[in-house]
N, C-alpha and C positions, 0 to 999 in steps of 0.2 A: 127167874128167867122164863120158866114155863108159863107163869101167870101172864107175863108180858106177851108171850106168843099167843096165848088164848085171846087176849084183848085184841091183838093184831088180827087174829083169825076172824073175830066177830066183825071188825071193821072192814076187812077184805070181803067178807061174805055180803055185807051191806052194799058195797060197791058192785059186787057181782050181781046182786039182785037188780040193780039199776041197769045192768047189761043183759037182762033176760036170762040170768042163771037160775037154776032150780035150788040153789043153796039158800039156807035160812040163817038168821042171826041168833038162833037158839044156842045156849051154852052146850058145847059138845059133850056127848057121853060116849063111852066106849065099853065094849063087852069085857068080861073078865079076861085078864091076860093081855089086854091091848093098850094098857097105859104104861108107858115107859119113861124112865128118867132119861136114859140115853142107851139105846139098844143097838148092838152091832151083830149082824149076821155074817158068818164066814163060810157057811156050808148050806147044803140043801135043807137040812133040818131047821136051821135058823131062818132061812128064807120062808119056809112053810109056816113058821110061827107068825111072821108078818102078814103073809098071804091070807091067813085066817081072819084077819081083822077088816071089817067094813070101814070102821073108823079107828085110827090109831092116834093116840095122844102121846106126844113126846118125840124126841129126835131119833130117827131111824137111819142106820147106815148098813149098807151091804158092801162088803169089802173083801178083796183078795181072790186068789186063784181057786179057792175051794167052792166058790159059788157055782151053781149049775149052769149048763150051757144056755138054758132058757130060764130066765127069771120071770115067773108068771105071778103077777099080782092082780089078776083080773077081778078079784072080789073086793079090792081096796077102793074106797070112794073118797076118803078124806084122811089127810095126815095133818094134825095140828102140831107142827114142829118142823124141823129140818128133815129133808130126805136126801141122803147122799148115796150114790153108787160109784165106787172108785176102785180102780185097778183090778177089776174082775176080768176073767177070760171069756165071759159069756158072749154069745152071738146075738141074743134076742132079749129084749126087755118089754114085757107086755103089761100095761096098766091101762087098758081101754076104758075103764069106768072111773078112773081117778079124776076128780073134779077140782080138788083143792089141796094145795100145800101151803100152809100158812107162813112157813119160814122159807128157807132156801132149798130149791130143787137143784141139786148139783150132780151132773154126770161128768166125771173127769178121769182121764187116764185109762179108759176102757177101749183098748186098741182093736179088739175083735168085734166090738158091737156094731152090727150092720142093720138091725131092725129095731125100731122104737115105735111103740104104739101108745100115744097119749091122747087118744081121740076125743075124750070129753074134758080134758083139762082146760079150765077157763081162768082160774084164780091161783096165783102163786106170789110169794113174797119176792124172791129173786130167782130168775131162771139162768142157770149157768151151765153151758155146754162147752167143754174144753177137752182137747186132746182125744178126739174121736175120729180118727182118720178114715174109718170104713163106714161111717154113718152118712148116708146120702139124703135122708129125709127126716124132718123133725117129728113127724107123726102127730102134729097138732091139727087134727081135722077140724074141730070146732073153732079153734083159735083162742089164744089167751086174750082176755078182755080186761084183766086186772093184774097189775104187777108193779113192783117197785123198780126193779132193774132187770135188764136183759143183757147177758154177756155171752157171745158166741165166738169161740176162738179155736183155731187149729182143728177144724173138723173136715169131713169129706162132703159136706152138704153142697148140693148143686144149686139150691135156691133157699131163701129164707122167707117163708110165708107163715101165716098164722099168728103174727104178732099184731093184734088189733087193739092195743091198749090205748085208752084215752090219754093217760098221763104216765110218764116214766121219770125217774130220777136220772137213770143212765141207760143209754143204748149204745152198746159197744160190739162191733162186728169186725174182727181182724184176723188176718192170716188163715183164711179159708180159701185155699187156692182153686177150689172147684165151684165156688159160688159165683154164678153169673147173673143172679137176679136177687135183689133185696127189695121187697115190696111190703110196706106196712101202713096200717091205718092210724098210726101214732099221731096224736094231735098236739101234745105238749111235752117238753123235756125240761126239767128244772135244773139239771146239772150239765150233762154233756152227751153229745152225739159224736161217736168216734168210729169212723169207717175207714179201714186201711188195709192194704196188702191182701186183697182177696183175688179172685180171678182177674186176669188181665183185662177182660172185656165186661166187667161187672156193671150192671145197670141198676141204679138206686132210685126208687120211687117212694117219696114221702109226701104225697099230694094233699094229705089231710093235716099235715103239720102246720100249726099256726104260730107257735112261739117256741123258742129254744134258748138255752143259755150259750154254752160253747159248742161250736160245730166245727169238726175237723174232718176233712175229706182228703184222702190220699189214695192214689192208684185206682181210680175208678174211671169208667168209660163214659157214663152219662149220669146226670143227677137232675131230678125233678122235684121241686117243692113249690107247687103252684099257689099255695095259700099261706106261705110263710110271710108274716108281716113284721115280726120283730125278733132280733137276736139280742138277748140280754147280756151277752158276753162277747166273745170273739168268733169271727168266721174266717176259717183258713182253708184255702184250696191249694194243695201242694202236690206237685209231681203227678198230675192226673193225665189221662190220655184223651179227655174230652175236648172237642173242638169248639164247644159253645157253653157259656155259663149264663144262665138266666134266672133271675129272681124277680118275677113280674110284679109282685105286690109288697116286697120288702121295703119298709120305710125307715127303719133305724137299726143301727148296730151300736150297742152301748160301749163296746171296747174296740178292738182293732179289726181291720179287714186286710187280709193278706192273700194275694194271688201270685204264686211263685212257682217257677220251674214246671209250667204246664206246656210242654213242647208243642203240642198240636193245637193249642188254643188260638182261635182267630176271631172270636167274638165274645164280648162281655156286655150284658144288658141288665142294668139295675134302674129301670125307668122311674121308680117311685122313691128311691133311696134319697133321704134328705140329710141324714146326720150319721157321721162315724165318730164315736166318742173318743177313740184312741188313735192309733197309728193307721195310716192308709198306705199300703205297700203293693206296688205292681212291678215285678221285675223278673227277668230271666224267662220270659215267655216268648220263645223264638219266633212264632208265627203271628203274634199279636201286633197288629199295625194300627188299629183303630181304638181310641179311648174316648169315644163320644157317647158311651153307654151310661153316663152318670148325669143326665140332664138336670136333675133337681137337687143334686148334692150341694148344700150350701155351707156346711161347716165340717171341719175335721178337728177333733179335740187334742190330737197328738201331732206327730210329725208326718210328713208326706215324702215318700220315696218312690219315684217312677223312673224306671230305666228300660230302654228297649228301642226297637226300630219302629217308632210311631210316625205314621203319616198324618194322623189326625189326633189331636188332643184338645177336645172342646169341652170346657167345663163352664157353661154359661151361667150357672147359679152359684158357683163357688166363690165365696167372699172372704172367708176367714179360716186360717190355719193357726192353731194355738201353739204348735211346735215349730220345728225347722221345716224348710221346704227344699226339696231337691228334685230337679227334673233333668233328665239327660236322654237325648235321642239322636240317633244317626239317620233317622228317616226324614220325611218332609215336613213334620210338625214344627211350629215355631214357638217362641216364648210369648208371643203377643197375647195369648189367652190368659196369661197370668199377670199382666201389667197392673191391674187394679186390685190384685189380691192382697189382703192384709195378713202379713206373716209376723208372728211374735218372736220366732226364733231366727236363726240364720237362713238366708235365702240364696239359692244358686240355681240358675237355669242355663242349660247348655243345649243348643239346637244346632246341629251341623249345617242345616240349610241357612239359618240366619248368618252364620259365620261366612259361608260361601258368598251370599249376596253382599254382605258388607265389604268383603275383600274385593269383589269385582268392582264395586262402586268407588272404592278408595284409591284406586290406581295402583302403582307398583311400589309405593313407599312402604318399607318394612314397618315403619312407625305406625302407619295407618292400619296395616294388617293386625298389628299387636293390639291397637285400640279396639278394632272390630271384634277380635276374639274375646277380649276382656269384657266388652259390653254384652256379648251373647252368653258369656259364662255366668253373669250375675243378673238375676231378675231385678234386684234393687238398683243396679247401675244402668239398666236399659234406657232410662230416661235421658242419659247423657250420650247415647250411642250416636255415632256419626251418620248412621243410616237415615236419620231424620233431618239432616242438614240440607240446605238448598244447594244447587249446583254452583251458584255464584260464590257462596261462602267457601265451598271446596276449592274453587280457583284461587280465592284470596289466601286461603290457608296454604295452598301449594306454593304461591309466590313468596309468602312469608318464610315458609320452610326452606325454599331455595335460597333466598337472601341470607337467611341465618347460616345456612351451610357454607355459602361463599364467604361470608364474614369470618366464620370459624376457620376456614382454610387459610385466609389471609393472615389472621392472628397467629395461626400455627406456623406459617412460613416465616414471619418476622421473629417469632420466638426461637425457631430453629436457627435462623441466621444469627441471632444474638448469641446463642450458645457457641456457634462456630467462630464468631469474632473473638470471644473470650477464650 
């Protein structure tokens, strides 16, 4: 295991060099007493042993209430292994010269920790900050430029800066109720971006991000990803307070797109989006009335589900839906935009405006009202809708309907009379 971590460290150091780090790719060496299999410090004496090492090789843990109120590791520059600080009662952690942690840097369950100095840290395997309610700043002055994953959860951080990594596997920021700003120079994410339940008005800026796999955004006030061109998994916008969603250069989403329960949302803009490989879902967005923000979307590889009070639903380029299609609006939008749509699954379109217009044209006949509603309910049945009939054919139909009704009444009268005679 240690050999693998040493190899990882060399790799990380190489990446750090490309990002102007002072680290080298030389095989690490440590002074006597600084090579550990797995070392745990539980008191001041144990912490002092770690503090004496400029380079530590092996996993290092500082744990428990016996740790000093200030953990001073100012002399430590490199840790080739994991570095864990957990459940200490310390108020301060100083590691201003620490540049590299080849494994996981984990600070968790340190409820008193209020000051953190990681001024020179640029390279880490995984950064994990969890259950740190009194920590308001990361202390990442130089900013991390090389990491595998970043997880920040249940902290008192007011902002998340200093994450300037080119490529991450996972970027997870959740349940930090004081974070109002998340700003990162992150460019690629190979697994997931998960941002949820932070401060009510949190603003998220990932303007250097170009590609990501799964992106999940919940309970955020604004989001900016001006250079995101491809989502290689799913994109989900759920229960946010943002009033506008804009992905100006996003061209493809390999899996699903879901925009759901964003109560203040009134504008969506995906001007370059051409393909959604999975489901396309827009529903329960109370203020969203305009769905014209997908001008180049030509195909959906799964089902389509759009419900709301839409006054405009224009999809000029949409030609193919490989799954089912469902559209339901009580706004002024109509089903006409979907007449030429090729749907491989079941298709249903209901627009209340279409029903109203058809009913007013069909006269007072309950049969005509029923026909009108049926035609507006089904996109596939719309070609047989009475709204396309000429006025003369309507008059002929009315005469036929009246004659049939009169004939039926006469037959009924004779039938009744016959029963009475018998």
